[in-house]
N, C-alpha and C positions, 0 to 999 in steps of 0.2 A: 626283697632285695638280690641281686644277682650279686657273688663273690665276685671281686675283682679277678678278671682273666677267666672267666669260668665263661668259656661259648658255648656251650650247651643249656643256658640258663635262657629261659623266658624273658623277657621283660615286661613286666606287669604291666603299665602305662601303654606300650606299645598295643598290647592288646585290649587293651578297651577301645584305644585309639582304631584298630583294624576293625574291632565289634559296631560301632558306632560309623566307620566307613560302608561297612557290609550292610548295614541297617539301612543307612542312607541310600545307597542305591539300588539295593530292593525295593526300598519307596519309591525312588525316581521312575525304576522300571515300570513297577505297575502302576503310575502317572495315580499317586496320590501325597498330598500334601500332607506336610506337618500335623496341621490341624486337624484332618478328616482321620489321621491313621492315629492318633491322641484321641480321639472322641470314640474311633469305635474300638480301642484297646481299653478305653477308660483308665487312662493314664491321662496326668497334667500334659498340657503341650508345653511345657518348658521344663517339666523333666525329661521328654522324648529328645528336646534340644539339647539337654546337656549329656544324653546318652549318645544322640549321632555324634557331638562334639567330644568322645571320651572322655566328658570331667568326670562320670559318676560312675559307680558300681551298679548296676541294676540288678535286683530281684531275679531269679527264674522265673518266679510266676509271670513279672513285668516282662522277660523277653521270650515266655511263651504265649502271652498275649499279643505280643508284636508280631511274632511268625506267624501265628493263626491267622490273625486278619493279613497278613502278605503274603499266605499259602505257602509256606515253607517250613524247613522244620528251623528246630532251634540253632541246630550246627549250620546250615546254610547262614545263618546271621552274621556268622563267623568269615563266613567263607566270601560271603557276597555272589552274586550271578557273575561277575567278570574273572575269578577266580574257580569256580564250579568243575 
C-alpha cells in the first residue's frame, strides 16, 4: 500500500486493472474471443476474465502464455496497443 501523500507510489490495484485492460485490448485487436485465448493459452476462461477485470494476480507463466498467444511481449500486455 502507498503511504498517505506519497505521490511517487504506484497503486497496485490500478496496475492490475491496467494490465487487464491491456490484455483485453490486445485480445480484441487480434480478434480473439476470451474462450479462444483461454483455450490456446491452456488457462481457464473464468481465470482469464478475472485477469482482464483486474480482479486477480496472474502468475508470470500465465502472463507469458497469454502474451505468446497474442504475439506480444509480457511488457506489451501492460501497455496495450493504444499506449505503445
